[in-house]
C-alpha positions, -999 to 999 in steps of 0.1 A, spaced: 385 356 95 362 339 71 368 308 49 378 316 14 350 295 -1 314 294 7 304 265 31 285 249 2 317 245 -17 336 227 11 333 190 16 308 183 44 319 163 74 356 164 67 383 175 91 416 168 72 443 195 68 437 196 30 400 203 37 407 235 55 407 265 32 431 294 40 415 325 53 416 358 35 413 394 48 381 404 65 353 410 41 370 392 12 355 359 2 365 339 -28 339 330 -54 336 292 -59 337 277 -93 308 265 -114 293 233 -98 296 214 -131 334 218 -128 334 191 -101 318 166 -126 344 175 -152 372 169 -127 357 135 -118 354 125 -155 391 136 -161 401 114 -131 381 85 -145 398 89 -179 431 85 -162 421 53 -145 405 36 -175 439 27 -192 453 16 -158 423 -7 -152 426 -21 -187 463 -28 -181 454 -46 -148 429 -68 -166 454 -76 -193 480 -85 -167 455 -108 -149 445 -125 -182 482 -130 -190 489 -145 -156 458 -168 -159 470 -180 -193 503 -189 -179 486 -210 -152 498 -187 -124 482 -195 -91 466 -160 -88 429 -156 -80 408 -136 -105 405 -99 -95 436 -98 -72 452 -70 -93 421 -53 -109 400 -54 -77 422 -32 -55 428 -8 -84 391 -5 -90 385 2 -54 413 28 -54 399 44 -86 364 47 -71 378 64 -39 400 88 -59 372 96 -84 350 106 -55 374 123 -31 402 140 -51 380 160 -75 358 171 -45 389 184 -27 404 200 -58 371 218 -64 368 230 -27 404 243 -28 398 265 -58 382 299 -61 387 334 -73 381 370 -64 377 398 -89 379 434 -78 379 467 -97 416 464 -106 428 428 -101 419 391 -103 430 367 -75 431 330 -82 435 305 -54 441 268 -60 459 237 -46 455 210 -20 490 202 -10 508 231 -28 486 262 -23 489 289 -49 474 324 -44 480 345 -76 470 381 -80 469 395 -115 467 433 -117 446 442 -148 472 467 -158 496 438 -165 472 419 -187 481 417 -224 453 395 -237 426 371 -224 415 338 -238 383 319 -230 388 282 -240 366 251 -239 375 215 -243 349 189 -253 340 181 -217 338 218 -207 317 226 -238 293 197 -229 289 210 -193 287 247 -203 319 258 -185 351 274 -197 387 283 -188 397 319 -188 435 325 -193 450 359 -186 483 365 -204 505 391 -186 536 411 -193 564 393 -175 581 360 -175 572 344 -141 536 332 -142 531 349 -175 497 333 -179 471 325 -152 444 300 -158 410 301 -142 391 269 -151 356 260 -141 338 292 -149 303 292 -164 308 299 -201 287 331 -202 303 342 -169 338 337 -183 330 358 -213 314 386 -191 346 386 -169 368 388 -200 348 418 -213 349 435 -178 387 431 -177 390 444 -213 369 474 -204 392 481 -174 423 478 -195 408 501 -221 400 527 -194 435 525 -180 451 530 -214 432 562 -222 
């Protein structure tokens, strides 16, 4: 069995359980997401840590103002180190653990490091398709395609990290399939 993502998408030199990608059936390989998506994931992680680091600096300043015997950087330093590690590793793993596979009649979306999710959306169940871009996605030329289906469980499936033009092409291809099926 082959890996679900190309070797280029996997993190080189890692051998942790979360780095191993689940195999799929012979001859079926998942398409990795757009490379810019990894940068977007890193920036999103950075944006989470900025308020935390600011809070740590404020806490250190408050303790120093109260003459607490605490060395400078004892709170913010470890948090900064943790932030750097997480900004580099977590987005890399999240990127490597995601992919998709589009066939003539379905879209398969695989994601997750700890909780793996393998969702198959038959095109016959799709009601409408959105292609969305936030500010970061627009800046990096990527988009998120959302398929809304008939049903209540997993009624919408997101596929982030697609090239903008590719997402629009996929949407039109799925719409064409739906149109053929409804005739």
